[in-house]
C-alpha positions as CSV (number, residue, x, y, z in Angstrom):
1,N,0.3,17.8,1.6
2,R,0.4,14.5,-0.4
3,S,-0.6,11.7,2.6
4,R,-3.2,14.6,3.5
5,L,-4.3,14.6,0.4
6,F,-4.0,10.5,-0.2
7,E,-6.7,10.3,3.2
8,E,-8.8,12.4,1.2
9,I,-9.1,10.7,-1.9
10,C,-9.7,7.6,0.9
11,D,-13.0,9.5,2.1
12,Q,-14.3,10.1,-1.1
13,P,-17.5,8.2,-2.1
14,E,-16.4,6.8,-5.3
15,Y,-13.4,5.7,-3.8
16,Y,-14.5,2.5,-2.4
17,L,-11.2,0.4,-1.5
18,N,-10.3,1.9,1.8
19,R,-13.9,1.7,2.4
20,I,-14.2,-2.5,1.5
21,E,-10.6,-3.0,2.9
22,S,-11.8,-2.0,6.5
23,L,-15.0,-4.1,6.6
24,I,-14.0,-7.5,5.8
25,L,-10.8,-6.5,7.8
26,K,-13.4,-6.1,10.9
27,K,-15.0,-10.0,9.4
28,C,-11.9,-11.8,8.8
29,V,-9.8,-10.0,11.6
30,V,-10.0,-12.7,14.4
31,E,-10.0,-15.9,11.8
32,I,-6.5,-14.2,10.8
33,R,-5.4,-14.1,14.5
34,N,-6.7,-17.9,15.2
35,V,-4.9,-19.0,12.0
36,L,-1.4,-17.4,13.6
37,E,-1.8,-19.7,16.5
38,Q,0.2,-17.9,18.4
39,N,0.2,-15.9,22.2
40,Q,2.9,-13.9,20.8
41,I,3.3,-11.3,17.9
42,S,5.1,-9.0,15.8
43,I,3.1,-6.6,13.8
44,I,5.2,-5.1,10.8
45,E,3.3,-2.3,8.3
46,L,4.5,-1.8,5.4
47,G,3.2,1.9,4.5
48,N,1.5,2.8,7.6
49,G,-0.2,6.2,7.0
50,N,-2.1,7.1,10.1
51,S,-2.6,3.6,11.7
52,L,-6.6,3.5,11.4
53,K,-7.1,0.5,9.3
54,T,-4.1,-1.3,11.8
55,R,-6.4,-0.1,15.1
56,I,-9.0,-2.9,13.6
57,L,-6.2,-5.8,13.9
58,L,-4.5,-4.7,16.7
59,R,-7.5,-4.6,19.5
60,P,-8.4,-7.9,18.8
61,F,-4.8,-9.3,18.9
62,L,-3.8,-6.7,22.4
63,S,-6.8,-8.4,24.0
64,N,-6.6,-11.9,23.5
65,L,-3.1,-12.2,23.1
66,K,0.5,-12.2,25.5
67,K,2.3,-9.8,23.8
68,V,2.0,-7.5,20.6
69,C,4.7,-5.6,19.6
70,Y,4.1,-2.8,16.2
71,F,6.6,-1.9,14.2
72,P,5.3,0.9,11.1
73,I,7.9,1.5,8.3
74,D,7.1,4.6,6.7
75,V,9.0,7.1,4.3
76,S,7.5,9.9,6.0
77,L,8.6,10.9,9.3
78,K,5.7,13.2,10.2
79,M,3.2,10.3,9.8
80,L,4.8,8.1,11.7
81,K,5.3,10.0,15.1
82,N,2.0,11.1,15.1
83,S,0.9,7.6,14.3
84,I,3.4,6.1,17.2
85,R,2.3,8.7,19.8
86,D,-1.7,8.0,19.2
87,L,-0.9,4.4,19.5
88,S,1.3,4.5,22.1
89,R,-1.4,6.2,24.1
90,E,-4.6,4.1,23.0
91,Y,-2.5,0.9,23.8
92,V,-0.9,1.3,27.4
93,N,0.2,-2.6,26.6
94,L,1.4,-2.0,23.0
95,Q,5.2,-1.7,22.4
96,V,5.4,0.2,19.1
97,F,8.6,0.5,17.4
98,G,9.1,2.9,13.9
99,I,11.4,2.7,11.5
100,C,11.6,5.8,8.8
101,S,12.7,3.8,5.9
102,D,11.4,2.5,2.1
103,Y,10.4,-1.2,2.6
104,I,13.3,-3.3,2.5
105,S,15.5,-1.7,4.7
106,G,13.0,-1.6,7.2
107,L,12.4,-4.9,7.0
108,T,16.2,-5.8,7.5
109,K,16.4,-3.4,10.4
110,I,13.5,-4.7,12.0
111,N,14.4,-8.5,11.4
112,E,18.5,-7.9,12.7
113,F,16.2,-6.0,16.3
114,I,13.5,-9.2,16.5
115,K,16.6,-11.5,16.3
116,M,19.0,-9.6,18.9
117,N,15.9,-8.7,21.5
118,D,15.1,-12.0,23.6
119,N,11.6,-10.4,24.5
120,I,10.5,-9.3,20.7
121,P,8.1,-11.9,20.0
122,K,9.9,-14.1,17.2
123,R,6.2,-15.2,14.8
124,K,5.7,-12.0,12.3
125,L,2.7,-10.9,10.7
126,I,3.6,-8.9,7.8
127,I,0.8,-6.2,6.5
128,F,0.7,-4.3,3.1
129,L,-2.8,-2.7,2.8
130,G,-4.4,-0.3,0.9
131,S,-3.9,-2.8,-2.6
132,S,-0.7,-1.0,-3.1
133,I,1.0,-4.1,-4.6
134,G,-1.2,-2.7,-7.8
135,N,1.3,0.2,-7.6
136,F,3.9,-2.6,-9.0
137,D,3.6,-3.9,-12.6
138,P,2.9,-7.9,-12.3
139,K,6.3,-8.3,-13.0
140,E,7.5,-5.6,-10.4
141,S,5.2,-7.8,-7.7
142,V,6.8,-11.0,-8.2
143,H,10.1,-9.3,-7.3
144,F,8.7,-7.1,-4.3
145,L,6.9,-10.6,-3.0
146,Y,10.0,-12.4,-3.1
147,S,12.2,-9.6,-1.3
148,I,9.3,-10.0,1.5
149,R,9.9,-13.4,1.0
150,R,13.5,-13.6,2.9
151,Y,12.0,-12.2,6.0
152,L,9.1,-14.4,6.7
153,R,9.5,-17.8,8.3
154,K,7.7,-20.9,7.8
155,E,5.8,-19.8,10.8
156,D,5.0,-16.9,9.6
157,A,2.1,-14.6,7.3
158,L,1.9,-11.7,4.9
159,L,-1.3,-10.2,4.8
160,I,-2.4,-8.2,1.4
161,G,-4.8,-6.1,-0.1
162,I,-5.4,-6.6,-3.4
163,D,-7.9,-4.3,-5.9
164,L,-10.3,-7.0,-7.8
165,E,-11.5,-6.6,-11.4
166,K,-14.4,-5.1,-11.5
167,D,-16.5,-3.0,-14.1
168,K,-15.2,0.0,-15.7
169,S,-17.5,2.6,-14.9
170,I,-16.8,2.0,-11.7
171,L,-13.3,2.3,-11.4
172,D,-13.1,4.5,-13.4
173,K,-15.1,6.9,-11.0
174,A,-12.9,5.8,-8.6
175,Y,-9.8,8.0,-9.7
176,N,-11.8,10.4,-11.2
177,D,-14.2,11.4,-7.9
178,R,-15.9,14.7,-8.2
179,K,-14.8,16.3,-5.9
180,G,-11.0,17.0,-7.9
181,V,-9.2,15.4,-5.0
182,T,-7.9,12.7,-7.0
183,A,-6.8,15.3,-9.7
184,K,-5.5,17.7,-6.9
185,F,-3.2,14.6,-5.7
186,N,-1.8,14.1,-9.2
187,L,-1.3,17.9,-9.9
188,N,0.8,18.1,-6.3
189,I,3.8,16.0,-8.4
190,L,3.8,19.2,-10.2
191,S,4.0,21.0,-7.4
192,R,6.3,19.4,-6.0
193,I,8.7,19.7,-8.8
194,N,8.9,22.8,-8.4
195,R,9.3,23.4,-5.3
196,E,11.9,20.4,-5.1
197,L,13.7,20.6,-8.2
198,G,12.9,24.0,-9.1
199,G,10.8,23.4,-12.0
200,K,8.8,25.6,-13.7
201,F,5.2,23.8,-14.5
202,K,2.4,26.1,-14.6
203,L,-0.3,23.3,-12.8
204,S,-3.4,25.2,-14.1
205,A,-2.0,24.1,-18.5
206,F,-2.2,21.1,-17.3
207,E,-5.3,18.2,-16.8
208,H,-5.8,15.3,-14.7
209,K,-6.6,12.2,-16.5
210,S,-7.6,8.9,-15.6
211,F,-9.3,5.6,-17.0
212,Y,-8.9,1.4,-16.7
213,S,-7.7,0.0,-19.5
214,I,-9.1,-3.6,-20.0
215,Q,-6.6,-4.5,-21.6
216,K,-3.4,-4.0,-19.3
217,H,-5.7,-4.4,-15.9
218,R,-4.8,-1.4,-14.7
219,I,-5.7,2.5,-13.8
220,E,-3.6,4.7,-15.7
221,M,-3.0,8.2,-14.2
222,H,-1.9,10.8,-16.4
223,L,-1.5,14.4,-16.7
224,E,-2.5,16.0,-20.1
225,S,-0.8,19.7,-21.8
226,K,-3.9,22.0,-22.5
227,I,-1.4,24.0,-24.5
228,D,1.9,23.0,-26.7
229,Q,5.0,24.6,-24.1
230,Q,8.1,24.6,-22.9
231,V,8.8,23.7,-18.7
232,R,12.7,24.6,-18.2
233,I,13.8,22.3,-14.6
234,E,16.5,24.0,-13.0
235,A,17.8,21.1,-11.0
236,I,18.6,19.2,-14.0
237,G,18.9,22.5,-16.3
238,K,16.5,20.7,-18.7
239,I,13.8,21.7,-20.9
240,F,10.9,19.9,-21.5
241,Y,8.3,20.6,-24.7
242,F,4.6,19.1,-24.4
243,K,2.3,19.4,-27.5
244,K,-1.7,20.1,-26.6
245,G,-3.0,16.4,-25.5
246,E,0.5,15.0,-24.7
247,T,0.6,13.6,-21.2
248,I,3.1,12.9,-18.4
249,H,2.0,9.2,-17.4
250,T,2.5,9.5,-13.7
251,E,1.4,6.0,-11.8
252,N,-0.4,3.2,-12.3
253,S,-2.9,0.9,-10.7
254,Y,-3.3,-3.1,-11.0
255,K,-6.1,-4.5,-10.7
256,Y,-6.2,-8.8,-10.3
257,S,-8.3,-11.4,-11.3
258,H,-8.0,-14.4,-8.9
259,E,-6.3,-16.9,-11.2
260,R,-3.7,-13.4,-12.5
261,L,-2.9,-13.1,-8.7
262,K,-2.3,-16.7,-7.6
263,E,0.3,-16.7,-10.4
264,V,2.1,-13.8,-9.0
265,V,1.7,-15.5,-5.6
266,K,3.3,-18.9,-6.8
267,N,6.5,-16.9,-8.6
268,A,7.1,-14.9,-5.6
269,G,7.6,-18.5,-3.5
270,L,4.5,-17.8,-1.5
271,E,1.3,-19.5,-1.6
272,V,-2.4,-18.8,-0.2
273,T,-3.4,-19.8,3.5
274,K,-6.5,-17.5,3.2
275,N,-8.6,-15.5,1.0
276,F,-10.9,-13.5,1.8
277,T,-13.7,-11.0,-0.3
278,D,-16.5,-8.7,0.2
279,P,-19.7,-10.1,-0.5
280,K,-19.6,-8.6,-4.6
281,K,-16.2,-9.8,-4.9
282,Q,-14.7,-6.4,-5.3
283,Y,-12.0,-6.5,-3.2
284,S,-9.7,-9.1,-1.2
285,L,-7.4,-9.1,2.0
286,V,-5.2,-12.4,0.9
287,L,-3.0,-14.2,4.0
288,L,-0.2,-15.5,2.3
289,K,3.0,-17.8,3.7
290,K,6.2,-18.8,2.7
291,V,7.0,-21.8,0.5
292,S,9.8,-23.6,1.3
293,D,12.4,-24.1,-0.8
294,T,12.7,-27.7,-1.1
295,T,8.8,-27.2,-2.6
296,K,9.1,-24.1,-4.4
297,S,8.4,-25.0,-8.2
């Protein structure tokens, strides 16, 4: 349900991220392929979802390279199975190996698999799209990117999507769409607590609130209590008390300037090879490579 709601969010006119990222990808895919300078590649995707944007990469790679292997990593087994089935049907010359796991465990398994199999391309392109890096705070981003760095050799590359800082009104609209899909997505957290942990949340007693904090460079998503209330969660045997107007802070989405992005990348032991942006400079696809340990400051 959460995956389906997120796909619906991506289709909303206010939610520019998915649309602009796809446009940039279409424009830069040939250049990305040329930068890798290889006739074989293993593409590893962190959180592939429905793999729609992945297809933008796969088509030119498959038509020009001798061999392409695709390794999607996702925690949703259903999404993963659907993606593998559809891609295997669409691209008969593509080898797909899905891993249902968290990102780092998945990367460990894939790394071992590539090492042990001579017929699997050794050169890797790891992709992390959808501005998912923005869900980490800057310190966590450094830690996460440094964790990925361990699985990169000097000839490998990492492609990440970054949402750039822009006018507050554009950001606020993107996370408060008129159809209320983002609100449903946010409230779904309470539904899941009710379903999986025996929570007693009344969804009608909470309201979606989302806003951009210029000082913290992030979108904040909250669920605001409409009334004074108490909620029991059976699985942990606790009761939580909420005053009217009190919020549950559910999610952050950090936005970056190019300068702050460079700082995060540098601290993670990586460097920018190419930076692709749209004409309005609202979004960026960044191709990164590993800085060797001897030159890392």
